[in-house]
TITORMAR-732356 format. One record per residue: y, z negated, x negated of N, C-alpha, C in turn. Coordinates in Angstrom, 3 decimals, always signed. Example, Ala and Ser with C-alpha at 12.3 -4.5 7.8 and 13.67 -1.06 7.14 Angstrom:
BEGIN
> ny;nz;nx;cay;caz;cax;cy;cz;cx
> -5.690;-7.800;-13.190;-4.500;-7.800;-12.300;-3.300;-7.800;-13.200
> -2.250;-7.080;-12.850;-1.060;-7.140;-13.670;+0.030;-7.870;-12.900
//
This chain:
BEGIN
> ny;nz;nx;cay;caz;cax;cy;cz;cx
> -4.073;-3.355;+11.947;-4.393;-2.018;+11.573;-3.957;-0.391;+11.635
> -3.925;+0.075;+10.844;-3.054;+1.530;+10.527;-4.052;+2.869;+10.659
> -3.358;+3.950;+10.972;-4.044;+4.526;+11.131;-3.317;+5.602;+10.406
> -4.088;+6.658;+9.662;-3.715;+7.584;+8.024;-4.239;+8.802;+8.555
> -2.956;+9.619;+8.924;-3.422;+10.832;+9.383;-3.143;+12.369;+8.605
> -3.627;+13.175;+8.113;-4.102;+14.171;+7.636;-4.432;+15.686;+8.849
> -3.415;+16.795;+7.966;-4.228;+18.022;+9.014;-4.468;+19.181;+7.201
> -6.299;+19.496;+8.071;-6.538;+20.392;+7.073;-6.439;+22.027;+8.347
> -6.395;+22.793;+7.614;-6.389;+23.930;+8.135;-6.123;+25.364;+7.067
> -7.419;+26.192;+7.226;-7.622;+27.172;+7.141;-7.333;+28.056;+8.013
> -7.471;+29.574;+7.595;-7.532;+30.348;+7.816;-7.899;+31.542;+7.695
> -9.155;+32.354;+8.190;-9.574;+33.927;+7.588;-8.331;+34.857;+7.067
> -8.842;+35.072;+6.208;-8.031;+36.818;+5.749;-9.073;+37.563;+5.384
> -9.585;+38.187;+5.896;-10.164;+39.749;+5.293;-11.694;+39.317;+6.558
> -12.625;+40.135;+5.616;-13.983;+39.766;+5.867;-14.428;+37.914;+6.184
> -15.109;+37.802;+6.653;-16.038;+36.926;+6.884;-17.628;+36.657;+5.971
> -17.979;+36.721;+5.281;-19.076;+37.294;+4.464;-19.050;+35.826;+3.431
> -19.719;+35.084;+3.006;-20.172;+34.306;+2.000;-19.917;+34.785;+1.049
> -19.969;+35.493;+1.163;-19.615;+36.243;-1.571;-17.741;+36.791;-0.800
> -17.479;+36.356;-0.311;-15.565;+36.138;+0.389;-15.202;+36.413;+1.093
> -15.342;+35.527;+1.795;-13.899;+34.572;+2.578;-13.732;+33.603;+1.224
> -13.049;+33.226;+1.254;-11.811;+32.589;+0.480;-12.092;+30.935;+0.930
> -12.053;+30.403;+0.542;-12.569;+28.761;+0.013;-11.271;+27.993;-0.024
> -10.022;+28.629;-0.160;-8.785;+28.310;-0.351;-7.808;+27.811;+2.040
> -7.382;+26.571;+1.471;-6.794;+25.863;+2.484;-5.745;+24.936;+2.034
> -5.477;+23.895;+3.164;-4.807;+23.447;+3.227;-4.230;+21.987;+3.746
> -3.630;+21.201;+2.940;-4.096;+19.641;+3.145;-2.147;+19.087;+3.702
> -2.087;+18.662;+4.960;-0.500;+18.563;+5.008;-0.691;+17.167;+5.378
> +0.730;+16.504;+5.275;+0.356;+14.606;+5.348;+1.185;+14.883;+5.744
> +2.106;+13.597;+6.863;+3.011;+13.037;+7.037;+4.643;+12.967;+6.353
> +5.662;+13.731;+6.468;+6.306;+13.485;+5.741;+6.415;+15.280;+5.072
> +6.348;+15.478;+6.018;+6.168;+17.700;+4.807;+5.289;+17.810;+4.035
> +4.247;+17.144;+3.868;+4.312;+17.337;+1.760;+2.474;+18.049;+2.070
> +2.310;+18.780;+1.710;+1.286;+19.685;+1.840;+0.896;+19.673;+0.378
> -0.789;+19.867;+0.547;-1.564;+20.819;-1.014;-2.032;+21.826;-0.676
> -2.279;+22.163;-1.748;-3.258;+23.673;-1.333;-5.167;+22.825;-1.870
> -5.108;+23.404;-1.024;-6.572;+22.688;-1.056;-8.056;+24.075;-1.393
> -9.115;+23.367;-1.777;-9.768;+24.589;-1.995;-11.502;+23.617;-2.091
> -12.647;+24.981;-2.771;-13.803;+24.665;-3.108;-14.341;+23.818;-4.164
> -14.606;+23.301;-4.966;-14.825;+23.253;-6.042;-15.803;+24.034;-6.690
> -15.043;+24.607;-8.657;-15.387;+26.744;-8.655;-17.020;+26.374;-9.061
> -17.798;+25.331;-8.739;-18.565;+25.398;-8.936;-19.872;+26.082;-7.647
> -19.287;+25.264;-6.327;-19.262;+25.712;-5.171;-18.809;+27.270;-4.557
> -18.324;+27.874;-5.389;-17.735;+29.514;-4.702;-18.194;+30.244;-5.171
> -18.394;+31.066;-4.349;-19.324;+32.087;-5.656;-18.505;+33.517;-6.175
> -19.067;+33.423;-7.976;-17.690;+34.113;-8.647;-17.890;+34.977;-7.581
> -18.251;+36.665;-6.788;-17.462;+36.897;-6.347;-16.181;+36.970;-6.033
> -16.367;+35.391;-5.360;-14.764;+35.486;-4.567;-13.329;+35.276;-5.523
> -12.447;+35.974;-5.565;-11.123;+35.297;-6.325;-10.772;+33.842;-6.296
> -10.846;+33.554;-7.804;-10.437;+31.945;-8.199;-8.892;+31.972;-7.315
> -8.968;+30.670;-6.633;-7.411;+30.826;-5.664;-7.152;+29.109;-6.523
> -5.712;+29.240;-7.080;-5.418;+26.624;-7.065;-5.831;+25.994;-5.898
> -6.078;+24.354;-6.049;-6.063;+24.132;-4.966;-7.587;+22.932;-5.684
> -7.171;+21.457;-4.639;-8.013;+20.562;-5.453;-8.896;+20.767;-4.062
> -10.311;+20.017;-5.149;-11.802;+20.278;-4.172;-11.087;+18.861;-3.332
> -11.998;+18.271;-2.537;-12.537;+17.531;-2.034;-13.142;+16.175;-2.755
> -14.152;+16.891;-3.847;-14.372;+15.522;-4.775;-13.418;+15.083;-5.789
> -12.622;+16.152;-6.074;-11.210;+15.133;-7.111;-10.386;+14.446;-6.068
> -10.364;+15.277;-4.761;-9.137;+14.093;-4.193;-9.846;+13.072;-3.879
> -10.818;+12.864;-3.923;-11.860;+11.725;-4.021;-11.597;+10.321;-4.747
> -11.935;+11.792;-6.160;-11.675;+10.442;-7.137;-10.620;+10.017;-7.804
> -9.145;+10.703;-6.922;-7.745;+10.639;-7.182;-7.734;+9.922;-6.409
> -8.080;+9.328;-4.792;-7.755;+8.461;-3.713;-8.475;+6.983;-4.176
> -10.008;+7.011;-4.827;-10.279;+5.902;-5.264;-9.210;+4.881;-6.862
> -9.039;+6.190;-7.379;-7.618;+5.914;-8.663;-6.473;+5.401;-7.809
> -5.718;+6.054;-7.161;-4.176;+5.844;-6.576;-4.427;+4.321;-5.921
> -5.858;+4.311;-5.279;-5.885;+2.349;-4.470;-6.193;+2.481;-6.038
> -7.244;+2.052;-6.852;-6.610;+0.875;-7.392;-5.873;+0.761;-8.431
> -4.776;+2.027;-8.846;-3.512;+1.693;-9.338;-2.713;+0.955;-8.375
> -2.643;+1.034;-7.457;-1.468;+0.305;-6.071;-1.774;-1.199;-5.892
> -2.429;-1.514;-6.544;-3.030;-2.588;-6.394;-3.605;-3.748;-7.590
> -3.087;-2.539;-8.079;-2.786;-3.101;-10.119;-1.676;-3.806;-10.351
> -0.304;-2.440;-10.294;+0.895;-2.496;-9.462;+1.651;-3.957;-9.009
> +0.330;-3.931;-8.171;+0.740;-5.429;-6.804;+0.855;-6.326;-7.577
> -0.255;-6.525;-8.383;-1.005;-7.928;-8.362;-0.130;-8.415;-10.015
> -0.043;-7.193;-11.068;+0.568;-7.330;-12.619;+2.121;-8.165;-12.473
> +2.489;-7.555;-10.825;+3.793;-7.451;-10.547;+4.135;-8.951;-10.369
> +3.744;-9.351;-9.118;+4.064;-10.333;-8.911;+2.967;-11.564;-9.932
> +2.642;-11.437;-10.738;+2.343;-11.855;-12.164;+3.383;-11.817;-13.110
> +5.163;-11.535;-12.882;+5.989;-11.450;-13.783;+4.764;-10.627;-14.958
> +4.841;-9.618;-14.842;+4.531;-8.383;-15.659;+5.134;-7.196;-16.043
> +4.828;-6.894;-16.771;+6.366;-5.802;-16.675;+5.465;-5.009;-16.631
> +5.237;-3.423;-16.288;+4.601;-2.376;-17.023;+5.232;-1.425;-17.238
> +5.159;-0.980;-17.702;+5.809;+0.768;-18.044;+5.577;+2.174;-17.795
> +4.141;+2.288;-18.040;+3.127;+3.440;-17.945;+1.641;+2.658;-17.337
> +1.198;+3.805;-15.738;+0.077;+3.000;-15.941;-1.031;+4.852;-15.801
> -1.851;+5.001;-16.401;-2.597;+6.706;-16.985;-3.820;+6.208;-16.641
> -4.280;+7.174;-15.676;-6.301;+7.098;-15.427;-6.743;+8.133;-15.516
> -8.040;+8.599;-16.260;-7.845;+10.028;-16.818;-9.442;+9.365;-16.203
> -9.996;+9.519;-14.211;-10.505;+8.773;-13.950;-11.503;+9.906;-13.809
> -12.850;+9.754;-13.737;-14.021;+10.980;-13.774;-15.426;+10.775;-12.508
> -15.355;+11.804;-11.748;-16.991;+11.302;-10.744;-17.841;+12.035;-10.787
> -18.717;+11.333;-10.257;-20.169;+12.071;-11.164;-21.069;+12.468;-9.280
> -20.973;+13.844;-9.259;-21.375;+14.131;-8.059;-22.803;+14.682;-7.689
> -23.748;+13.265;-7.994;-25.387;+14.286;-7.736;-25.430;+14.993;-6.263
> -26.621;+15.400;-6.052;-27.269;+16.564;-5.774;-26.233;+16.485;-4.174
> -26.259;+15.219;-3.893;-25.570;+15.738;-2.367;-24.607;+14.524;-2.041
> -24.114;+13.697;-3.096;-23.382;+13.022;-3.080;-22.070;+12.315;-4.158
> -20.954;+12.327;-4.038;-20.319;+11.416;-5.561;-21.141;+9.936;-5.472
> -21.831;+9.777;-6.938;-22.980;+8.829;-6.525;-21.711;+7.480;-8.401
> -20.682;+7.889;-9.203;-20.032;+7.532;-9.338;-19.012;+7.689;-9.560
> -18.190;+6.793;-9.374;-16.525;+7.072;-10.169;-15.838;+6.306;-11.225
> -15.797;+6.635;-12.887;-15.081;+5.486;-13.219;-13.695;+5.982;-13.939
> -13.568;+4.382;-13.684;-11.773;+4.883;-13.383;-11.715;+3.931;-15.184
> -10.970;+4.723;-15.391;-10.453;+4.318;-17.342;-8.474;+3.889;-17.618
> -8.425;+2.905;-16.280;-7.102;+3.388;-16.673;-6.370;+2.218;-18.855
> -5.216;+3.456;-18.548;-4.787;+2.669;-19.783;-3.247;+1.874;-19.039
> -3.175;+1.078;-19.142;-1.620;+0.143;-19.032;-0.909;-0.469;-20.610
> +0.434;+0.528;-20.520;+1.627;-0.540;-21.529;+2.320;-0.415;-20.210
> +2.406;-2.093;-21.270;+3.473;-3.246;-21.121;+4.743;-3.661;-21.747
> +5.563;-3.580;-21.032;+6.590;-4.298;-22.013;+7.198;-5.419;-21.940
> +7.261;-6.966;-22.739;+7.724;-7.549;-22.732;+6.136;-8.295;-23.366
> +5.301;-9.612;-22.485;+4.861;-10.625;-22.313;+3.949;-9.217;-22.142
> +2.790;-8.758;-22.691;+1.429;-8.248;-22.004;+0.564;-9.637;-21.405
> +0.027;-9.398;-20.220;-1.086;-10.326;-20.496;-2.344;-10.214;-21.388
> -3.033;-11.481;-22.001;-4.188;-11.695;-22.538;-5.127;-10.390;-22.337
> -6.850;-10.126;-23.109;-7.725;-8.857;-22.844;-7.843;-9.501;-21.030
> -8.264;-10.749;-21.626;-8.414;-11.662;-19.453;-8.023;-11.447;-18.699
> -6.734;-11.664;-19.227;-5.960;-11.904;-17.552;-5.653;-10.119;-17.087
> -5.751;-9.459;-18.426;-5.928;-8.238;-17.895;-7.527;-7.221;-16.917
> -8.035;-7.734;-17.309;-9.391;-7.188;-16.997;-9.256;-8.226;-15.317
> -9.452;-9.560;-15.896;-9.693;-9.428;-14.262;-8.275;-9.435;-12.943
> -7.224;-8.964;-13.306;-5.906;-8.300;-12.979;-6.964;-7.122;-12.467
> -7.717;-6.155;-13.197;-9.052;-5.701;-12.590;-9.832;-4.962;-11.655
> -10.224;-6.068;-12.076;-11.244;-7.091;-10.725;-10.569;-7.229;-9.704
> -9.303;-7.585;-9.490;-8.348;-8.156;-8.259;-8.510;-7.087;-8.228
> -7.430;-5.789;-8.353;-7.273;-4.915;-7.755;-8.406;-4.196;-7.148
> -9.986;-4.401;-7.583;-11.071;-3.477;-7.296;-11.187;-4.148;-6.294
> -11.043;-5.751;-5.456;-12.069;-5.897;-4.445;-10.882;-5.836;-3.737
> -10.072;-5.718;-3.759;-8.716;-5.162;-2.526;-8.405;-4.265;-2.344
> -9.054;-3.106;-3.345;-8.922;-1.122;-2.712;-9.258;-0.744;-1.820
> -8.506;-0.839;-0.619;-9.929;-0.180;+0.930;-10.369;+0.541;+0.301
> -9.979;+1.774;-0.649;-10.768;+3.495;-0.701;-12.132;+2.285;-1.387
> -12.207;+1.675;-2.279;-12.930;+1.412;-2.812;-14.421;+0.662;-1.719
> -13.197;+0.282;-0.956;-13.859;-0.590;-0.131;-14.918;-0.190;+1.527
> -14.319;+1.263;+1.502;-15.073;+1.817;+2.764;-16.854;+2.759;+2.208
> -16.323;+2.582;+0.613;-17.540;+4.035;+0.480;-18.968;+2.728;-0.736
> -19.620;+3.915;-0.421;-21.174;+3.524;-1.221;-21.154;+3.717;-2.849
> -20.329;+4.927;-3.064;-19.965;+5.027;-4.134;-19.825;+4.231;-5.556
> -20.697;+3.948;-6.485;-20.687;+3.313;-7.243;-19.515;+3.469;-8.453
> -18.510;+2.254;-8.463;-16.977;+2.624;-8.702;-16.959;+1.678;-10.349
> -17.047;+1.848;-11.342;-16.390;+1.282;-12.583;-15.206;+1.216;-12.971
> -14.842;+0.429;-13.388;-13.440;+0.307;-14.893;-13.571;-0.159;-15.929
> -12.800;+0.619;-16.795;-12.796;+0.443;-18.352;-11.857;+0.496;-18.515
> -10.996;-0.965;-18.348;-9.518;-0.626;-19.445;-9.344;-1.123;-19.810
> -8.262;-0.404;-20.336;-7.057;-0.886;-21.794;-6.094;-1.108;-21.652
> -5.516;-1.461;-22.866;-4.115;-1.606;-22.967;-3.470;-0.919;-24.058
> -2.448;-0.246;-23.909;-1.878;+0.389;-25.117;-0.717;-0.237;-25.388
//
């Protein structure tokens, strides 16, 4: 078992009123990495000035995509396939009160011998089975891979 930590900090600037308080905050991780956070634009009143930042819904989609990718790279490397590039334009669907679906669309570029379509799909299926994040959520995670 391992622990993973994040520090989330928000500091008030100005009046604390719904129509004006900033949703901007900071995510800090081990190793000194800092990421600006914010609410999704659809969840911020128009009276609040826009500010850059990753919203929790985007981070949720990214964590599923990243976990899947890392397992896929591991499994492909073990099978001696050489990957040059992996790009996933993942999309999450936010229903009324939960992220109901995330679709991963990984495009993988191999050099040398590429896996067959069947092997490629099997690698993604195994990566999905192994992904800690996917195993931790009730969200439906779809994987629609392609080889470039």
